N, C-alpha and C positions, 0 to 999 in steps of 0.2 A: 486556540491556537489560531492566530491571526491570517488574513489573506496572504501577506506575504512571507509568512514563516518558512525558513529553508526546511525542506523535507529531510526526513533522516534518510541514509543509505541502507541497503541490505546489510545485515551483519556478514562478516566474513565466514562465519561458520554456518549460514544458513543455505539451505540448498532447496530450490523450487524445483517441482516436478509438473507438470500440467497434467490432468487428468480427463475424463469425458465432459465433465458437468464442472469444471473449475481447476484448482489445483491444489497441491500439497506442499507445506514447508516442513524442513526437518532443521532443527538445530543440532549439528552432529557434536557438539561439545556437551550439552544438557538433554540430547534425545527428546527434546519437544517436539511433537507434531502438530501440526496447526492446519485445517482446510480452509479453504477459500474459494468461495463461488465465482461466477464469472467476472462480475465487479471487482471482487477483490482480487481477482488475477491482473485485471486492467489497472488498478490501483498498485500492486506489486511491481508490475511491469512499469509503471510511470514513474516510479522513484528514481532519485537519481543515478544516473546521469541524464536519462531521459526528460525528466521535469526539475526544475532547480527549486519551485517552490508551490505553496499549496494552491495559491491562484492558476497556476499554469497547470498543476495536475487536475483540478476540477473543471477547466477548460476543456481539457482533453476528454473527459468523463462525459461532458455535456455534450461534445461532438458526437458521442457514441450513442448516447441516450438522451436525445433533444427534447423528448416529453417530460423529461424529470426536471424540475426547477433547480436552480443553482445551489440553493440554502441547502436542501435536501441533499444534493450530493456532496456538499461541502460537510455538513454534519455527518452523514456517513463515512465519508474519507476520514475525518477526522478522529470517528471511534475506532475505525479499524486500525489506523495508525498508532494510535493510543495503545489498543491492545497488543499490537506487534511490539510496541516498545515496552510493555509490561513483560512480554515472553521474550524479550531481548532477541528478537528476529530483525530487529533494525538498530542502526546506532548513529548517534549524533557525530561520532568521533570520525576525523579523515580517514 
């Protein structure tokens, strides 16, 4: 995933619920549950329309966690987004 890569959007069938230590996603059609930690919640909440591309998302996370280098943030964000794509919790379709 490149820096300027357009981010996928939350899937219309994905429901997000915040919990005390992060959040939970449920895909209502496939009944897949997926847990998110605090950073995962920030990434989820930064998906479009909040941030349009990977660079914007990483900058937003970096502002919250300034002690973490941008490459680590980018790698972690890409890994989570790829997992969300595999679980069909996000979509690249309009």
